[in-house]
Structures are given as structure tokens and as C-alpha cells.
VEXBA-304074 format. One record per residue (C-alpha): x, y, z; residue in one letter. Coordinates in steps of 0.1 Angstrom, whole numbers, plus 2048, in hexadecimal, padded with zeros to 3 digits. Each point is the difference from the previous one (the first is absolute). Last residue first. Layout:
N
XYZA...
***
This chain:
684
A4DCE42E6X816819812X8218127FCX7F7824808X80D7FC824X8237F97F3X80D820810X7EC7FA820X80B7DC803X82480A7FBX7FD81A81CX7F17E6817X81D7E97FAX81681B810X81E8147F5X7F680A7DDX81A8147EDX8037E97E1X7DA7FC7FFX7FC826801X8188037E3X7ED7E77ECX7E0814807X8118207F4X80C7EE7E0X7DD7F67F6X8027E37E7X8057EA81EX7DE80780FX7ED7FD7E0X8117DF7F8X7F67F2822X7DC8087F7X8017EE7DFX8127E380FX7E57FC81BX7E38027E7X80F7E57EAX80A7EA81EX7DB80080BX7F67EA7E3X7FB7E0815X815803820X81E8177FCX8207F8814X81A81B7F9X822803811X80C8247FFX8268047FDX80D824802X82480B7FCX8097EE7E0X81E8087E9X7FF7EC7E0X8187E57F4X7E97E3805X7F380F820X81E80E813X7F980D822X7FD82280FX81181081FX7DE80B80EX7F07DE7F8X7DB805807X7E87E2804X7DA8027FCX7E87E3800X7DE8007EFX7E07ED804X7E27F17EFX7F27E3813X8067DA804X8187FD7E3X80D7DC7FAX7E77FB7E4X81281C7EEX81E7E97FCX7F97F67DBX8008257F6X82380380DX80A81381FX809824805X81F816802X7FA8257FBX8218127FCX804826803X81F8157FAX7EC8177E8X7FD7E27E9X7EA7E2801X8177E3809X7EB7E17FFX81A7EE7EAX7F37E77E7X7FF7DA801X8157F881FX7EF81A815X7DF7ED7FFX8117E2810X80D81581CX7DD80D807X7F47DD7FEX8127F8820X7EC81B812X7E07F27F1X8087DD80DX80780F823X7DB807803X7F38237FBX7EF81D813X8077F2823X81481F80AX8207EB803X7FB7F17DEX8008227F0X81F80B814X8127E07F7X7F98077DBX810823801X81E7F1813X8057E47E7X7FD8197E3X81B816810X8177E2806X7FC7F67DBX8088237F4X820802815X80B81681DX7EF7F181FX7EC81281BX7E881B7F8X800820815X7DD80F7FFX7ED7DF804X7DA8017FCX7EC7E0802X7FB804826X7ED8207FAX7E87EF7E8X7FE80A7DCX7DF7F57F2X7EE802821X7F8825805X8208137F8X8017F37DCX7DD80C7FAX7EF81181EX805825805X80C8127E2X8218107F5X7FD8107DEX8167F27E5X80C81E7EEX7FF8007DBX8167EF7E7X7F77F47DEX81B8157F1X7E98097E4X7ED818816X82081180DX80E8037DEX7E28127F3X7F17EF7E2X8108047DEX7ED8177E8X7EA7F07E6X80A7FA7DCX80D7DC801X7E37F3815X7FF7DB7FFX8217F77EFX81881B80AX7F2809822X7FC7DB807X8247FB7F8X80A81C819X7EB7EE81AX8127E07F8X821812803X7F680D822X7F97DC80BX8227F57F1X811816819X7F97E581AX7F580E822X7ED7E5812X8037E07EBX8268047F9X80F7E87E7X7EA8087E3X7FB7F37DDX7E780E7E8X7EF7EB7E5X7EB80D7E4X7E67E67F8X7FA7E97E2X8187E480DX7EB7FC820X8077DD80DX8247FD7F4X807824809X7F57F9823X8197E5804X81C8167F2X7F681C817X8027EC820X82380980DX7FB8247F6X7E2803817X7E28047EBX7EB81A7EEX7E97F77E4X7F28197E7X7E37FD7E7X7F17E2810X7ED7E67EAX8197E37FEX7F37F0820X8137FF821X7F37E781AX8217ED804X812821804X7EB80781FX7EC81F7FDX7FF82580BX7EA81B7F1X8048227F1X7E380D7EBX80481F7EAX7E18167FDX80B81581EX81F80C7EDX802822813X8247FE80BX7F57F8823X7ED7E27F1X8207F27F1X81580881EX7E77F2818X7FC7E07EBX8267FC7FFX8037FF826X7E37E8804X80B7EA7E4X8237FE80FX7F27F5821X7E87E77F2X81B7F37E9X8187FC81CX7E97EC817X7E37F17EDX8017F47DCX8117E080AX8208037EAX7FD8247F7X7EC8157E8X7F78257FEX7E68037E5X7F98207EDX7E18057EAX7F681D7EAX8208097EEX7FB8137E0X8137F37E2X8218127F6X81C7EF812X82380A7F5X8157E57F2X8167EA815X8258027F7X81A7EB7EEX7EE8037DEX7FE7DC7F6X7FD7F2823X7E0814804X7F17E87E7X7FF7E681BX7EF816819X7E68087E6X7E981D804X7DB7FE7FBX7E58037E5X8127E87E9X7FD8197E4X80D81C816X81B7E980DX80B7F87DDX8018247F7X81680881EX8177E37F6X80080E7DDX80B82280CX81C7F1814X80A7EA7E2X80081C7E7X817816814X81F7F27EFX7F67EA7E3X80C8187E5X7F07FD7DDX8107EF7E2X7EA7E27FFX8097E87E4X8177ED817X7E47FE81AX7E77F27E7X8187E57F4X8097F7823X7DC7FE80AX7F87E87E3X81E7EA807X7FB7FF826X7DB7F97FEX8077E37E7X81B7F1817X7ED804820X7E17F07F2X8147E47F0X8137FA821X7E1800815X7EE7E97E7X81E7E87FFX7FF7FD826X7DB7F87FEX8067E77E4X81D7EE812X7EE7FF821X7DF7F47F1X8047DA805X80C806824X7E1814809X806826803X7F5812820X823801810X80F80B7DFX7E981E7FDX804809825X8268007FCX7FE8147E0X7EC81A814X7DD80B7F7X7F5802824X7EC7EB7FFX8027E47E7X7DD7F27FEX7FC7DA801X8097E27EBX8138147E6X8017FD7DAX8117EE7E4X7F47F27DEX8238067F2X7F38137E2X7E5811813X81980A81CX81680F7E5X7E38147F1X7F880E822X82380C806X80380F7DDX7DF813805X80C80E821X82180B7F1X7EF8117E3X7E9812818X81E809816X81380F7E3X7E28127F1X7FA811822X82280F7F8X7EF81B7ECX7F580F821X82380C808X80180C824X7DF7EC806X8127E07F6X81D807817X7E780A81BX7EF7DD7FEX8217ED806X7FE7FF826X7DB7F77FFX80A7DC7F8X8087F8824X80A7DB7FDX81E802817X8167EC7E9X7F780F7DFX7F282280AX81580981FX8207F27F1X7FA8117DEX7F9821812X82380080DX80E7FC7DDX7E981B7F2X80981C818X81F80D7EEX7F17FD7DDX7E081380AX81381A814X81580A7E1X7FD7ED7E0X7F27DF7F4X8117E87E8X8107E4815X7ED802821X7E180F7EFX7FE7E27E9X8047E981EX7E3812811X7E97F97E2X80B7DC7FDX7F97FA825X7DE8107FEX7F57EA7E3X80E7E1811X7EF802822X7E27EA7F4X7E4808819X7E780E7E8X7F97E47E7X8127E7816X7E47F3816X7EB7FD7E0X8177E57F3X7EF7E8817X80B7E0811X7F37DE80CX7E77FE7E3X7DF7FF813X808811820X8198167EEX7E480D7E9X7EB80A81EX81E811810X8088127E0X7DC80D7FEX80180D823X82380F7FDX7FA80F7DDX7DF812808X7FE81581FX8227FB80EX8128067DFX7EA8187EEX7F581681EX8237FE80FX81080A7DEX7EF8217FEX81F81280DX8038167E1X8227F07F8X7F17DE805X7E28087EAX81780A7E4X8107DD803X7DF7ED802X7ED80F7E3X8187FA7E3X80D7E3814X7DF7EE7F9X80C7FD7DCX8167E380AX7E07EB804X7F88027DAX80C7DD7F6X7DD7F97F2X7F97E3819X81081581CX7EA81F7F9X7E17EB7FEX8097ED81FX804821812X7DE80B7F4X7F17DF80AX80F802822X7F1823805X7DE7F27F8X8047E1816X80C81681CX7E38187FCX7E77E37FFX80F7F081FX800822812X7DB8037F9X7F97DD80BX812804822X7F4823807X7DA7F97FCX7F37E1811X81E7F6815X80B823808X7DD80A80AX7FE7E1816X821809810X7F3824804X7E27F4814X8167EA816X81781D807X7E3816809X7F27E7819X8227F780EX80C824803X7E080B810X8007E2817X82380680DX7FC825804X7DE7FF811X80A7E5819X822811807X7F0822806X7E37F3816X810808822X7F98257FEX7E18087EAX8098057DBX7F98227F2X82480E7FFX8047F37DCX7DF7F17F4X80180D7DCX8268037FFX8037DA804X7EC7FC7E0X8168187ECX8207EE80CX7F17DF7F8X7F880D7DCX82480B7FBX8107E080DX7E97E97EDX8038147E0X826801803X8017D9802X7E47FA7E6X8108127E3X8257F8803X7F77DD80CX7EA7FB7E1X81E80B7EAX8167E7812X7E67E47FFX8137E37F2X7E97F17E6X7E27E9804X7E981A80FX7E680481BX8157EF81BX81B81B7FEX7E681D7FDX7EF7F4820X8227FD812X8088247F6X7E280C815X80D7EE81FX82380E7FAX7F38247FDX7EC7FB81FX81F7F5813X81681C7F1X7E681B808X7FD7F3824X826802803X8008267FCX81C80E7EAX7EA81E7F7X7E27EA7F6X8098017DBX8237F3806X7F37E4816X7E87F47E5X81C8027E5X8187EC816X7E57E5808X7F77FD7DCX8247FD7F5X8077E681BX7E07ED7F7X80A8007DBX8237F1809X7F47E6818X7E17F27EEX8067F67DCX8258077FDX8097EF821X7E67E47FBX80F7F67DFX8247FF80BX7FA7ED821X7F37DE7F5X7F67E2815X7E47FF819X7F47DD7F8X7DE80E7F6X8108147E4X813820800X8088067DBX81E80F7F0X8187E580CX82380B807X7FF7F7825X7F27DD7F8X8197FA7E4X81C809818X7F07EA81BX8077E17ECX81B8067E6X7F27ED7E3X8137F17E3X8248047F6X81D803817X81B8017E6X81381E80CX7F28157E4X7DD7F4809X80580A824X80E8227F6X7E28067E9X7E77F481BX81081681BX80281E7E9X7DC8007F5X7EF7F07E2X7E77EC815X7FC81B819X81680081FX81D8187FFX7F581C7E9X7DC7FF80DX80C802824X81781D7F7X7E48127EDX7E77FB81DX81A80E818X80781D7E9X7DB8087FCX7FD7FF826X81D817804X7F08177E6X7E4805818X80782480AX8048077DBX7DE7F57F5X7E7817811X81781E7FEX8057F97DBX7DA8037FAX7FF821813X81F80D7EDX7EF7F77DFX7E181380BX81681D80AX8108007DEX7DF7FF7EFX7F481D814X81F8137F8X7FC7F97DBX7DC80C801X80B820812X81D8057E8X7E87FF7E3X7E981A810X81C81680BX8147FE81FX7F8813820X7FF7E3818X824800808X80E7DF806X80E7F3820X825803805X81B7E77FAX81B7F981AX81D811811X7F682280EX81980A81AX8148167E7X8248077F9X80D7E3814X7F07E77EAX7ED7E0805X7F77E77E6X7E67E5800X8017DF7EEX
***
């Protein structure tokens, strides 16, 4: 859940500073490792939910069987029994077992491999092949094996590909790529079968024996002493995704449920703490606690209550006591979950609970909340200090411990905190990663480099290709929420003008604060990212922008009419098929192609690129102006870029329209040849 404020364009959490002490460095590395594990699992939570629902409905003790028995339909239920079977025998029956044995680990392995190969599909494929070896080499669900073999496959394939990169003779690329992935994947599958599978089996058996020992001696509640502080320090991903989820899934396969899924995910301790602040807190903490309850208990975002603990560290005793009470209650009722509850919402907890455990699971949440509330209330009533100011400081402390800002915790203070970590990577993202993002990235890159920050990278990507490793992400304001979901660790900046957004200057100011706080600001002219676009022979005047594709007095008065005319000009010069011109309208329905400085750059969708015969531009000027989603537009340039040509085109167009003198010349041009001369620097 991300927040936006009018006071600052920076909405989400920042990347960590690397200047922490030794202990902080170890903690940061553990946090990052936990985040890495979580990033392999979380994209596949839908598959876990699907498996959990099928299990809940169709296994022998599932809802359908229980309802049938209650209605007097005893005995077998035909295909229901087949679907719920754990095995997958020769008759092809059984779906529950194969999903947990093969589907879920393979998805995790594929995701891990793809992550390690910079979101490359080859890394995912090799990671899945390697994971298959671990799966067949063990008799327990290979989640841990997938978390090892998947990333290993992707990382090693990336290193191997780098050895012969740019050395393959033309025409042999597909042959080399396919055979190298197949051979190396086969080798890793054997390695996984021989080594990873048995090792993970031994680890799982050892960890299971420890858990069994705790259960047999009624000591399992003591795990809260470690789990609850770990949550506040953001080490929970390493514990939950790395140990509890794999072990819990293995136990659920045998017993139909596992208490391990609730050791960390129980929302009760946090609920009790927030309730105590609601009734007995003071100042900002008391005022914000009711809203935080909804986010934590229903939304499942537990991090919302961490600042309350950090504001008064002694309250860690309340959540520890609540966690222990919840675990003890589950032990008494013999209850657990069938699958992980992610996020830790009460809705997810109930959805993952088998019918026989609903009462116990609910009781565990109530008990955890009750005990946490009582302990926290007692401690708050003893506390005579003022809460005002504590929560803001605690939120900053939480973010420092977490290693990044929290968009959720920002709700507690009402404003985004200042960013302190250095910014090294900036990503400009849009739907397809081509048109608007390429233009924006080009403009921003010139500003950043003009300000002297040559070590900061500025690239453009599609939102679907974003990874949570960028320091700062820039998007159109209509896309910010989507980008925040994919990159929660980044600072997010929203713009509505790709050419001349004031946010770009604010980003430069932020760089001056975080990357070089003591150095003098760069010259305004350099930071402006302008510069005169020199007229050149060739380029737009030599094929890219044909004379017949230039209109100095555009017809129509609406955005759609302008797009139609720009597309017709491209079709008329033979640069594109009509399908591409139609796709220009489709592209506009997602995000506006208005760029700022009275310029719009309509272009087709990525799927329509096959309808491009050659790279070309069209130019239409509307002297009276037209409205483009509430913005005044004078110039409409239709863009058809074959391959990656559009990136170069947009960058060159940006240079021209950042120069006010060149824009004035375009306004005053009386012949198509003058327009060709002014846009002469636009080339590929």
C-alpha cells in the first residue's frame, strides 16, 4: 500500500545506505537474503492459493466430503476422491500431490532462475530444469531445493552466456543458445538429483526433528521470543520463506495442515498492540492506531505496527507474549493451516484453514490479540512519557533497520520522510517500456548528467519488467501505483509531463542531497538538460520524415482525430500498415502520449511493431491548438520505430523540443522543408 503526498514527490521506501556498522551490515545482508527468498515465493502465491483451495475442497477431510457427510451422502464421491488424491498413479488421478511435488517447486525454481538472469527467460528455464533434478532426488516437497537450484541455474547460465557473447557466428545464435541451455540444464538436473535433493532432505529432517522436539516438550511457543523481534527487524522473510514455509508445506502434505504456517503470520499480536494504542496511547500514535488496525488485520501488512514497537521498545514484550499465546492456543486445539497465509491478513488465515481448524485458528488469533492487548495496555499505562514525536522518529528508525523506507509506515506520519541513501540507478517506466518512458528517460538522463552525476544510470523499462533493485522509479501519475507494487523498495516519483516536468529538477536536487550533499549545485543551464539541436543533413529530412508526411495546418480538433491523421500520414508513405495506425489509438487508451512542451508523440503498441515496414515519422502542426486529455498540444509527431529505433528517435526529438528556439522555429515554419531542416538531427 503506497502513499502519495503533495509535499513531496517521493512516495515509497528508499534503498539502504551502505555505511552501517558491522552488525548492521550483517543484518542488512540477512534482510536482503530474506527479500530474495520472498521474491521467489510471492509471485507464485496464487499457485499456493490454488493448491490450498483444491486441497480444502477435495481431500478426504475437505469441505465437499464434510458437507456430503453432513447431508447424509456417505461413501465415496467419485472424481472428488480422485482430485484430492495425493498420488498420481497410472490411472492419472490425483492433483493435490503433483501440484505440491512438482508445480510449486518448479514455479519457485523458474522464478529464482529468471531473477538471477536479470529477468531473462533462459535463466528461468534452466532454473526449472535444475529444480526438477532436486525434486526427483528427494521424497519431500523440494521448496528449499528450488530456492537453491533455481537461482543457481539462472546465475550460472548467465555466466556461461557471457563467455561466448558476441562471438557466435550469425545464423548460429539459436542453435548455440538452445543447446547450451539444454546441456547445462541437464547437468544441473543431475547435480540436483545427486547432491541437492539428499542434502535438502537431511536438512528438512533435521529441522523437523527440532520442531518435533519443541512440540513434544510443549516448547513451541518459545519460538515467539525469536520470531517477533525478527519481524520488527525485518528478518522475518529469511525465517518464514526460508524455513517455516518449506517445513510447513512438508508437514501439511503428511498431516493435512501445519501449525508452522501460523508462527509468523498470526495477525493477533499486532492487532492487540494497536488496540492498546487506540485506547491508551497518546498523540499521533493514538490517532493513527485505528487506521493502522485496518491495514494490519484486514490488509495483512504487519509492518504498520513495527514503528509503535520501536517508539517504545519495551512493547516487544507484548507482541512476544501475544505470539506465544497464539501458538499455545493452536497446540491446545491441534489446529493449523493447509498452506501459507500471505499476506498475514485474517482473510488469508481463514482461507488457508481446514474446516476442522477454523475454531482453533480463530481462537489463536483472539488469544494472541487479547494477551498482546493486555500486556501493551499495562505497559502504556505505566508509561508517563509523551508519544508526540516518538512515532515519527520510530518510523525513521524502523526504515533504517529495514534498510528502506516504508510506504505503509508513511501513513503514520502523514508525509514521506527524507531520503538519505545514495541514488545510483533511476528507472523511467511505462506500460511498454518504449514511447513515453524512452522520451522521459532521455530528458532526465541529460539533466542528471548535466548536473555532474555521471555515475547515476537512467534507463527506461516496461512496468512488467521492473525488479525491486532500482533506487528511484519515475512513472506517469496514472501508473505509479502499479510501479510501486513491483518496486516497493524504491523511491517513486510521479510525473504528468514527460518533456518539462518540474519533478526532474526535484530529482536533481535530491541527488545533490543524497549523492553529493557538500558539493555546489551544477549550473542551471547544464542541469536543464537542454542544448541546441544542431540542424544536420540527413536524419529526419532524409527518409525518416518525408515531405508528404508533414502537415502545417492539421485538420480536426480532437485528440482522436489528431492520432488518426498522424497514422494516415505514416500509412501514406508506406512506412506502416493500417494495423499500426489503428494500434496508435489502442496505445492511447492506456497512458497518454502527451509529452509536455505542447508536444504529443502517438505511437503503436509493442504488439503492432510487426506492422512497421521501416522507421518513420509524421509531423502535424495545429496552430490553434487541440486538447490532449486536458493539455494544450500544438505539435503531433507520429512515431513508427522498427526494432529499437524508437529509443533513438525519442531521445533526438526530446533534444529539439527542450530547446525553446527550435520550438519557435517549428511554430514559424512555412514549408515542409523548413520542418525537415529543424528536425534534421532526428536520426537513427
